C-alpha positions, 0 to 999 in steps of 0.5 A: 496458382499455388495453394497457401500452406494452412497446415502444420507451422503456417497454420500455427502462426496464423493462428497464433497471430489471430489469437494475439490480435484477440488478446487470447494470450495462452493460445497465441503463446501455444501456437506461436511456440509450435510454429517457432519450434517447427522453423525459424520465425521472422523478426515480427513474429518473434516479438509477438511470441515474446510478448505472448511469453512474457504475459503468460509469465514465461519469461525465459521463452520471452527472452530467447524469442527476443534474442533471436530478433535481436540476432536478426535485426542487429546488423540491418536494423539497429533500432529495432534490435535495441528495442529487442535488447530493451525489452529483454532487460525489462523482462529480465530485470523484473525476474531479478536477474540484474547483471543480465538486465544491465548487460542487454541495456548496455547493448541497447545504449550501444546500438543507438549511439549511431542514431541520434538522441531522439529515436524512440528507442532511446526514450526507452533506455531513458525511461529504464534509467529513471526506473532504476534511479527511482528505485535507488531512491535518487529521485531527482536523477530519475525525474531527470531521466524521465523528463528526457524520456517524455520529450522523446516519446512526444517528438516521436509519437511513440506511446509506449515511450511516452506512458512508461516515461510519464509514470517514472516522472510522476513517481519521482515527482511524488516522492520528491514532494512536487505533487501538484505536478506529478498528479497530471503527469500520472493521469496523463500516463493513464490516458495514454494507456486507455485512449491510445494504441499501447503495447500490452506489456507497457500498458500493465506496467504503467497501470501497476506504477501509477496505481502503486504510487496513488496507493502510497499516496493515500489517494484512495479515489484515484487509486480505485478508479484506476484500479477498476480501469485495470480490471476492465483491461484485464478482462479484454486480455484473456489468459494473462498472468503478469499484472493479473496478481498485482491488479488482485493485490490492489484490489484486495487493499481497496476492499479492505478499506472499503469494509469487504473484508472476506472479499479482501482476504479471498482476493489476496489468496488469488493474487498469491495463486496468480503471482506464483506463476509470475515473475512478479512473485515478490508482490506476494509479500503485499498480498500476504500483508492485506491478509494479515491486516484483515486477520488482526482486526478480525481477532484471529492473531495467530493466523495474522502473525503467520501472514505477517511472517509470510509478507516479510519473507517476501520482502514486505516490511510487516510494520506497522501491522505486526507492531499493532498486533504485538500491542493488541496481544499485550506487548506494548514494548515490543510494539514501540521498539517495532515501530521506532526501528521501522521509523529510524530506518527510513526518511521516505515521506510516503513510508513514514506516513504509513507508520506515523498514525500507528506510532501515535496510538502506540505512544499514546498507550505507553502514555508518552505524550511527547512522542505522540505529539511528535509523531502526529506533528510529522504526520500533519506536516506530510499530510499538508504536502500530499493533501489527500482526503485519507491523510487529512483524516489520519492527521485529524484523528491522530491530532484528536487522540493526542488532545483527548489524552491531554485532557482537552475533549473540546478541541479534540471533538472538532478534529475527530468529527472531521476525521470521521466525516472524511472517512464517511466520505471516502466510504472506509468504515473501520476507521470512521467507527474508530474515530466514533469511539474517540468521540464518545470518549470526548463527549463522556469526558464533557459530560454528554453521556447521551451523545456518548452513548449514542456514538458507541452504539453506532461504533459497535454496530459498525464493528460488529458488521466487520467482524471486527470482534476485538474493536467490538469487545473494547466498545462493549465494555465502554458501554457497560463501564460507569461514567468516570467522575470528577473528570478522570481520563480513561488512564486515570481511571484504570490507574485508580481501579488497580490502585483500589484492588491493592496493586503497588505502584510498580505492579500497575506500571507493569500491567499498564506497560507504564514507567512508575514515574508515569504511574505516580503522575496519574495517581497524583492527578487522581488525588487532586480530582477527587479531593483525597490525599492518600492511597486509603482514601482513594480506594474508599472513593473508588468503591464508593462510586462503584468503580470496582467490585 
């Protein structure tokens, strides 16, 4: 009986297969690559080499292995050859080589023409068409392709097809506003990943697609649940480069929401390091954006600007964060222009819902109540469609802010308390503290100074714990400021103080980034509320009330 060769290429092949079975991808890739360099591999081993190479971020080696398998299979097993062509298209497309990706997908389709409509490989091709349609914003078309692929996956009993097509179907339906139908499909896609035998590349793809959709919907709890699951899955796949970087981006976003800001910055930095080795390198824009958000809230405006710029260089729109940075830097006009530009560029509801809360705040700062009302109303319409707790919290906060600006503190208080409660339930401390600041202002306007001080004190402590220095400073100023007399709003009090220092209406307008007409209206309201009829009398009143020193 001849001895089995356990040296050289044969040993490498055995070790490569074993490492792949144990999900140790660096060892699997190294051993299989050595075996392939010594002698031709069989198609199954080439597919395994392609998988290991892709998961290590080696797209060229992945495509080379799959091409060899394709050449071996195309004349004897067209379906397996089509599957190799599909995965080559997938790998090249993720690296941005769209022309080659399209050509390989076309080859896969051509091979499948003789195999009927229901083979699993046809489902993979349809899922690719669904992805491309969704990426182009053609969501009806994308949902159609995906639904066909889902049915094929079910009939063929192919979990890769079923999960990948379900993720694309759910994503398209979310964009179309068919949320009640979409969420169970997305959950089913994830269940297929965690409970069935599914290839690592398909599993990682589904994880990232579904988590991204839930993140865009502001479905924080589901995003957290599936990000935790992805982290656990990655822990079982050693030395994986692809997917791990995007997981870190999701983790950075969630850490930022839950108040672990140093952890968010660290996760984002790790994500950039990992993504630099991956075909998903463009996701670095999302990581830099998460860093910038924390840096802005810390008050490190120079570093935040650099991070927002880096995000933009990777194709991630830095709005609304960069617009809010401009406002914090005192350039309200630039902030308004940036937000209006971004909103003017998109009709995508989920993109708009990320911009509208910032627009409400910036328009209120500019004293443009009609624009703020319109933004809050649109936000409410979108939130009603998606109905996630975080979106409801954003709506109630925006509505409360508008009501407060309209000098309706009673109705504002109801909205703001609901917003604060929702943020607390979601464990989002920064937004909860911001809601408490407006609650305090509403209570102060209603003459309840004790409650106002209590809310401001709690908010100041929360901001201090987070390291949100600019917010903490603003709250400290509110705690030290005298109570606005005669029912003056915060903006009217600002105008009165500046007028009392001798500034003209035009000077006040420049300092507060308002129009002169708006300043005139505020001043008229001040005169009425404090019972005077001249600037001199208003100035005297301000000094009598110790509003200026």
